[in-house]
Each structure stands twice: as C-alpha cells, then as structure tokens.
N, CA, C and O atoms as a printed pandas DataFrame, in Angstrom:
     atom_number atom_name residue_name chain_id  residue_number  x_coord  y_coord  z_coord
0              1         N          MET        A               1  130.066   82.114  208.666
1              2        CA          MET        A               1  129.953   81.697  207.283
2              3         C          MET        A               1  128.616   80.975  207.100
3              4         O          MET        A               1  128.201   80.180  207.944
4              5         N          SER        A               2  127.972   81.261  206.011
5              6        CA          SER        A               2  126.707   80.623  205.690
6              7         C          SER        A               2  126.908   79.115  205.562
7              8         O          SER        A               2  127.931   78.656  205.055
8              9         N          SER        A               3  125.920   78.354  206.027
9             10        CA          SER        A               3  126.026   76.896  205.885
10            11         C          SER        A               3  126.033   76.499  204.416
11            12         O          SER        A               3  126.602   75.470  204.052
12            13         N          LEU        A               4  125.402   77.312  203.568
13            14        CA          LEU        A               4  125.448   77.028  202.133
14            15         C          LEU        A               4  126.872   77.110  201.610
15            16         O          LEU        A               4  127.275   76.300  200.776
16            17         N          LEU        A               5  127.634   78.079  202.092
17            18        CA          LEU        A               5  128.998   78.250  201.595
18            19         C          LEU        A               5  129.899   77.076  201.948
19            20         O          LEU        A               5  130.923   76.870  201.297
20            21         N          SER        A               6  129.540   76.309  202.959
21            22        CA          SER        A               6  130.352   75.136  203.299
22            23         C          SER        A               6  130.279   74.075  202.198
23            24         O          SER        A               6  131.086   73.146  202.186
24            25         N          ARG        A               7  129.338   74.199  201.290
25            26        CA          ARG        A               7  129.222   73.273  200.160
26            27         C          ARG        A               7  130.222   73.596  199.049
27            28         O          ARG        A               7  130.465   72.775  198.164
28            29         N          ILE        A               8  130.796   74.793  199.103
29            30        CA          ILE        A               8  131.758   75.205  198.079
30            31         C          ILE        A               8  133.161   74.923  198.603
31            32         O          ILE        A               8  133.536   75.375  199.684
32            33         N          THR        A               9  133.921   74.176  197.827
33            34        CA          THR        A               9  135.255   73.771  198.247
34            35         C          THR        A               9  136.294   74.208  197.216
35            36         O          THR        A               9  136.002   74.353  196.029
36            37         N          ILE        A              10  137.494   74.409  197.700
37            38        CA          ILE        A              10  138.622   74.746  196.824
38            39         C          ILE        A              10  139.742   73.770  197.134
39            40         O          ILE        A              10  140.268   73.727  198.246
40            41         N          ASP        A              11  140.092   72.991  196.127
41            42        CA          ASP        A              11  141.101   71.943  196.271
42            43         C          ASP        A              11  141.973   71.984  195.018
43            44         O          ASP        A              11  141.458   71.838  193.910
44            45         N          PRO        A              12  143.290   72.181  195.174
45            46        CA          PRO        A              12  144.164   72.265  193.994
46            47         C          PRO        A              12  144.073   71.034  193.082
47            48         O          PRO        A              12  144.383   71.123  191.894
48            49         N          GLY        A              13  143.657   69.910  193.621
49            50        CA          GLY        A              13  143.565   68.685  192.830
50            51         C          GLY        A              13  142.235   68.490  192.121
51            52         O          GLY        A              13  142.056   67.515  191.391
52            53         N          ILE        A              14  141.299   69.415  192.333
53            54        CA          ILE        A              14  139.979   69.304  191.715
54            55         C          ILE        A              14  139.694   70.585  190.950
55            56         O          ILE        A              14  139.761   71.676  191.516
56            57         N          CYS        A              15  139.382   70.462  189.684
57            58        CA          CYS        A              15  139.033   71.603  188.822
58            59         C          CYS        A              15  140.114   72.678  188.833
59            60         O          CYS        A              15  139.812   73.871  188.791
60            61         N          HIS        A              16  141.366   72.255  188.889
61            62        CA          HIS        A              16  142.518   73.171  188.856
62            63         C          HIS        A              16  142.457   74.213  189.971
63            64         O          HIS        A              16  142.946   75.331  189.810
64            65         N          GLY        A              17  141.862   73.845  191.089
65            66        CA          GLY        A              17  141.803   74.746  192.231
66            67         C          GLY        A              17  140.685   75.771  192.183
67            68         O          GLY        A              17  140.594   76.633  193.058
68            69         N          LYS        A              18  139.836   75.688  191.170
69            70        CA          LYS        A              18  138.696   76.607  191.107
70            71         C          LYS        A              18  137.642   76.163  192.116
71            72         O          LYS        A              18  137.567   74.981  192.449
72            73         N          PRO        A              19  136.832   77.093  192.605
73            74        CA          PRO        A              19  135.762   76.713  193.525
74            75         C          PRO        A              19  134.831   75.685  192.873
75            76         O          PRO        A              19  134.405   75.851  191.730
76            77         N          ALA        A              20  134.529   74.635  193.614
77            78        CA          ALA        A              20  133.691   73.546  193.108
78            79         C          ALA        A              20  132.668   73.171  194.173
79            80         O          ALA        A              20  132.749   73.609  195.321
80            81         N          ILE        A              21  131.725   72.368  193.774
81            82        CA          ILE        A              21  130.665   71.930  194.677
82            83         C          ILE        A              21  131.084   70.641  195.382
83            84         O          ILE        A              21  131.357   69.631  194.734
84            85         N          ARG        A              22  131.131   70.686  196.705
85            86        CA          ARG        A              22  131.334   69.531  197.587
86            87         C          ARG        A              22  132.456   68.580  197.144
87            88         O          ARG        A              22  132.266   67.363  197.150
88            89         N          HIS        A              23  133.585   69.105  196.772
89            90        CA          HIS        A              23  134.737   68.297  196.333
90            91         C          HIS        A              23  134.413   67.446  195.108
91            92         O          HIS        A              23  135.147   66.511  194.787
92            93         N          LEU        A              24  133.323   67.765  194.429
93            94        CA          LEU        A              24  132.979   67.080  193.181
94            95         C          LEU        A              24  133.575   67.891  192.036
95            96         O          LEU        A              24  134.080   68.994  192.247
96            97         N          ARG        A              25  133.518   67.364  190.868
97            98        CA          ARG        A              25  134.112   68.050  189.717
98            99         C          ARG        A              25  133.075   68.908  188.990
99           100         O          ARG        A              25  132.922   68.839  187.771
100          101         N          TYR        A              26  132.376   69.709  189.776
101          102        CA          TYR        A              26  131.404   70.658  189.244
102          103         C          TYR        A              26  131.845   72.069  189.641
103          104         O          TYR        A              26  131.582   72.506  190.762
104          105         N          PRO        A              27  132.511   72.781  188.734
105          106        CA          PRO        A              27  132.955   74.132  189.073
106          107         C          PRO        A              27  131.769   75.081  189.293
107          108         O          PRO        A              27  130.780   75.033  188.562
108          109         N          VAL        A              28  131.882   75.919  190.285
109          110        CA          VAL        A              28  130.860   76.926  190.557
110          111         C          VAL        A              28  130.630   77.763  189.304
111          112         O          VAL        A              28  129.489   78.051  188.941
112          113         N          GLU        A              29  131.696   78.144  188.660
113          114        CA          GLU        A              29  131.613   78.979  187.460
114          115         C          GLU        A              29  130.699   78.357  186.403
115          116         O          GLU        A              29  129.873   79.052  185.811
116          117         N          SER        A              30  130.841   77.066  186.166
117          118        CA          SER        A              30  130.022   76.384  185.163
118          119         C          SER        A              30  128.551   76.370  185.559
119          120         O          SER        A              30  127.676   76.587  184.721
120          121         N          MET        A              31  128.283   76.116  186.824
121          122        CA          MET        A              31  126.891   76.080  187.282
122          123         C          MET        A              31  126.250   77.457  187.171
123          124         O          MET        A              31  125.074   77.571  186.824
124          125         N          LEU        A              32  127.024   78.511  187.467
125          126        CA          LEU        A              32  126.507   79.871  187.316
126          127         C          LEU        A              32  126.234   80.205  185.854
127          128         O          LEU        A              32  125.276   80.912  185.542
128          129         N          GLU        A              33  127.074   79.697  184.963
129          130        CA          GLU        A              33  126.849   79.924  183.536
130          131         C          GLU        A              33  125.561   79.272  183.072
131          132         O          GLU        A              33  124.821   79.857  182.280
132          133         N          TYR        A              34  125.280   78.067  183.553
133          134        CA          TYR        A              34  124.012   77.408  183.221
134          135         C          TYR        A              34  122.832   78.246  183.705
135          136         O          TYR        A              34  121.870   78.463  182.969
136          137         N          LEU        A              35  122.917   78.714  184.947
137          138        CA          LEU        A              35  121.824   79.510  185.504
138          139         C          LEU        A              35  121.667   80.828  184.750
139          140         O          LEU        A              35  120.546   81.247  184.460
140          141         N          ALA        A              36  122.775   81.478  184.434
141          142        CA          ALA        A              36  122.726   82.740  183.692
142          143         C          ALA        A              36  122.183   82.534  182.280
143          144         O          ALA        A              36  121.581   83.437  181.700
144          145         N          GLY        A              37  122.399   81.351  181.740
145          146        CA          GLY        A              37  121.914   81.031  180.403
146          147         C          GLY        A              37  120.428   80.724  180.358
147          148         O          GLY        A              37  119.859   80.525  179.284
148          149         N          GLY        A              38  119.806   80.688  181.520
149          150        CA          GLY        A              38  118.362   80.483  181.557
150          151         C          GLY        A              38  117.905   79.133  182.069
151          152         O          GLY        A              38  116.703   78.901  182.204
152          153         N          ASP        A              39  118.835   78.239  182.357
153          154        CA          ASP        A              39  118.438   76.946  182.908
154          155         C          ASP        A              39  117.930   77.144  184.334
155          156         O          ASP        A              39  118.501   77.914  185.106
156          157         N          SER        A              40  116.867   76.452  184.668
157          158        CA          SER        A              40  116.352   76.530  186.036
158          159         C          SER        A              40  117.090   75.524  186.921
159          160         O          SER        A              40  117.711   74.577  186.440
160          161         N          ILE        A              41  117.002   75.760  188.204
161          162        CA          ILE        A              41  117.598   74.804  189.144
162          163         C          ILE        A              41  116.957   73.439  188.951
163          164         O          ILE        A              41  117.647   72.421  189.003
164          165         N          GLU        A              42  115.651   73.402  188.730
165          166        CA          GLU        A              42  114.962   72.129  188.546
166          167         C          GLU        A              42  115.491   71.375  187.326
167          168         O          GLU        A              42  115.679   70.159  187.371
168          169         N          THR        A              43  115.729   72.108  186.235
169          170        CA          THR        A              43  116.288   71.486  185.031
170          171         C          THR        A              43  117.677   70.930  185.313
171          172         O          THR        A              43  118.001   69.811  184.915
172          173         N          LEU        A              44  118.493   71.718  185.999
173          174        CA          LEU        A              44  119.862   71.288  186.289
174          175         C          LEU        A              44  119.891   70.096  187.236
175          176         O          LEU        A              44  120.778   69.248  187.135
176          177         N          LEU        A              45  118.933   70.020  188.153
177          178        CA          LEU        A              45  118.862   68.850  189.034
178          179         C          LEU        A              45  118.619   67.581  188.225
179          180         O          LEU        A              45  119.118   66.513  188.576
180          181         N          GLY        A              46  117.864   67.697  187.160
181          182        CA          GLY        A              46  117.645   66.554  186.276
182          183         C          GLY        A              46  118.881   66.189  185.481
183          184         O          GLY        A              46  119.129   65.015  185.207
184          185         N          GLU        A              47  119.659   67.200  185.109
185          186        CA          GLU        A              47  120.883   66.978  184.333
186          187         C          GLU        A              47  122.035   66.460  185.194
187          188         O          GLU        A              47  122.885   65.706  184.720
188          189         N          PHE        A              48  122.055   66.865  186.441
189          190        CA          PHE        A              48  123.131   66.498  187.364
190          191         C          PHE        A              48  122.520   65.871  188.622
191          192         O          PHE        A              48  122.414   66.531  189.656
192          193         N          PRO        A              49  122.120   64.602  188.534
193          194        CA          PRO        A              49  121.376   63.980  189.638
194          195         C          PRO        A              49  122.152   63.845  190.945
195          196         O          PRO        A              49  121.544   63.624  191.993
196          197         N          ASP        A              50  123.472   63.970  190.911
197          198        CA          ASP        A              50  124.231   63.868  192.160
198          199         C          ASP        A              50  124.336   65.209  192.888
199          200         O          ASP        A              50  124.935   65.291  193.960
200          201         N          LEU        A              51  123.750   66.263  192.299
201          202        CA          LEU        A              51  123.719   67.568  192.960
202          203         C          LEU        A              51  122.362   67.790  193.615
203          204         O          LEU        A              51  121.370   67.155  193.259
204          205         N          GLU        A              52  122.339   68.703  194.578
205          206        CA          GLU        A              52  121.127   69.021  195.323
206          207         C          GLU        A              52  120.796   70.493  195.138
207          208         O          GLU        A              52  121.664   71.297  194.796
208          209         N          ARG        A              53  119.547   70.835  195.364
209          210        CA          ARG        A              53  119.104   72.220  195.228
210          211         C          ARG        A              53  120.016   73.174  196.007
211          212         O          ARG        A              53  120.357   74.251  195.516
212          213         N          GLU        A              54  120.404   72.780  197.209
213          214        CA          GLU        A              54  121.255   73.620  198.043
214          215         C          GLU        A              54  122.614   73.876  197.401
215          216         O          GLU        A              54  123.239   74.900  197.678
216          217         N          ASP        A              55  123.082   72.970  196.551
217          218        CA          ASP        A              55  124.351   73.174  195.853
218          219         C          ASP        A              55  124.263   74.380  194.916
219          220         O          ASP        A              55  125.194   75.181  194.837
220          221         N          PHE        A              56  123.148   74.501  194.214
221          222        CA          PHE        A              56  122.972   75.634  193.303
222          223         C          PHE        A              56  122.766   76.929  194.079
223          224         O          PHE        A              56  123.254   77.984  193.674
224          225         N          LEU        A              57  122.051   76.849  195.183
225          226        CA          LEU        A              57  121.895   78.022  196.042
226          227         C          LEU        A              57  123.249   78.442  196.615
227          228         O          LEU        A              57  123.513   79.634  196.777
228          229         N          ALA        A              58  124.099   77.472  196.918
229          230        CA          ALA        A              58  125.445   77.766  197.417
230          231         C          ALA        A              58  126.263   78.480  196.347
231          232         O          ALA        A              58  127.027   79.390  196.668
232          233         N          CYS        A              59  126.119   78.090  195.093
233          234        CA          CYS        A              59  126.827   78.769  194.003
234          235         C          CYS        A              59  126.401   80.229  193.917
235          236         O          CYS        A              59  127.235   81.117  193.738
236          237         N          LEU        A              60  125.104   80.473  194.044
237          238        CA          LEU        A              60  124.601   81.842  194.004
238          239         C          LEU        A              60  125.103   82.650  195.196
239          240         O          LEU        A              60  125.481   83.813  195.051
240          241         N          GLU        A              61  125.105   82.036  196.362
241          242        CA          GLU        A              61  125.606   82.716  197.561
242          243         C          GLU        A              61  127.098   83.015  197.431
243          244         O          GLU        A              61  127.558   84.088  197.819
244          245         N          PHE        A              62  127.850   82.060  196.882
245          246        CA          PHE        A              62  129.289   82.260  196.676
246          247         C          PHE        A              62  129.532   83.452  195.747
247          248         O          PHE        A              62  130.401   84.283  196.008
248          249         N          ALA        A              63  128.764   83.527  194.672
249          250        CA          ALA        A              63  128.915   84.644  193.728
250          251         C          ALA        A              63  128.567   85.966  194.399
251          252         O          ALA        A              63  129.254   86.969  194.204
252          253         N          THR        A              64  127.513   85.963  195.176
253          254        CA          THR        A              64  127.105   87.177  195.882
254          255         C          THR        A              64  128.195   87.652  196.836
255          256         O          THR        A              64  128.552   88.830  196.846
256          257         N          GLN        A              65  128.715   86.735  197.628
257          258        CA          GLN        A              65  129.755   87.101  198.592
258          259         C          GLN        A              65  131.041   87.533  197.886
259          260         O          GLN        A              65  131.734   88.435  198.354
260          261         N          SER        A              66  131.357   86.895  196.770
261          262        CA          SER        A              66  132.562   87.263  196.014
262          263         C          SER        A              66  132.456   88.692  195.494
263          264         O          SER        A              66  133.435   89.439  195.520
264          265         N          LEU        A              67  131.282   89.071  195.026
265          266        CA          LEU        A              67  131.094   90.430  194.523
266          267         C          LEU        A              67  131.156   91.457  195.642
267          268         O          LEU        A              67  131.599   92.585  195.428
268          269         N          LYS        A              68  130.725   91.080  196.813
269          270        CA          LYS        A              68  130.794   91.993  197.947
270          271         C          LYS        A              68  132.239   92.259  198.367
271          272         O          LYS        A              68  132.546   93.316  198.918
272          273         N          LEU        A              69  133.118   91.302  198.106
273          274        CA          LEU        A              69  134.514   91.445  198.502
274          275         C          LEU        A              69  135.307   92.355  197.567
275          276         O          LEU        A              69  136.332   92.915  197.956
276          277         N          LYS        A              70  134.830   92.497  196.349
277          278        CA          LYS        A              70  135.579   93.250  195.349
278          279         C          LYS        A              70  134.776   94.458  194.902
279          280         O          LYS        A              70  133.546   94.428  194.856
280          281         N          SER        A              71  135.473   95.488  194.583
281          282        CA          SER        A              71  134.833   96.644  193.967
282          283         C          SER        A              71  134.782   96.391  192.469
283          284         O          SER        A              71  135.813   96.296  191.803
284          285         N          GLN        A              72  133.586   96.285  191.961
285          286        CA          GLN        A              72  133.426   95.993  190.538
286          287         C          GLN        A              72  133.028   97.268  189.805
287          288         O          GLN        A              72  132.079   97.947  190.198
288          289         N          HIS        A              73  133.744   97.585  188.756
289          290        CA          HIS        A              73  133.414   98.726  187.917
290          291         C          HIS        A              73  133.161   98.192  186.516
291          292         O          HIS        A              73  134.089   97.835  185.789
292          293         N          LEU        A              74  131.904   98.147  186.159
293          294        CA          LEU        A              74  131.550   97.637  184.850
294          295         C          LEU        A              74  131.289   98.793  183.895
295          296         O          LEU        A              74  130.651   99.779  184.264
296          297         N          VAL        A              75  131.773   98.672  182.698
297          298        CA          VAL        A              75  131.503   99.654  181.663
298          299         C          VAL        A              75  130.409   99.088  180.788
299          300         O          VAL        A              75  130.601   98.078  180.110
300          301         N          LEU        A              76  129.274   99.734  180.806
301          302        CA          LEU        A              76  128.155   99.289  179.997
302          303         C          LEU        A              76  128.141  100.070  178.698
303          304         O          LEU        A              76  128.175  101.300  178.700
304          305         N          THR        A              77  128.091   99.346  177.587
305          306        CA          THR        A              77  128.062  100.032  176.281
306          307         C          THR        A              77  126.808   99.689  175.549
307          308         O          THR        A              77  126.594  100.164  174.434
C-alpha cells in the first residue's frame, strides 16, 4: 500500500464512515470536489492549515486506486 494511502482513514464515528484524511473531519470526497472545481493544492493549504500537501496527494491517490478497483462505464452526452 502506498504510504500516501495510509493518510486516508475510514472510521464509522467520523464523517459517517466515509473516507477521511488522517482521522480528521475532512472527507476525501469534499477535498476532491475542491480540486475538481479548480482550487489548487496551494490555495486549499491556506484554507485548511491543519492539512498538508501529502493529504491532498493522498486523496488523489485514493481516487485513482478506487477507480482501478471498479469497472466504470460512463455515458457521455
């Protein structure tokens, strides 16, 4: 397992069991939405000072590995 992925935790008592960053209340999903919306990692580091660059890289790695596990069929219109 990638050392980055060790930053992603799943705990039923935090964020309703959704994957989060380092047992903090920052869901991976939310951080990915910020990045997809155009926010840079540098901007997000300013907005969330208790997070580290590696946390955002871990979110990206988690998403990448999750997609590799599933067969995704997207319909583009």
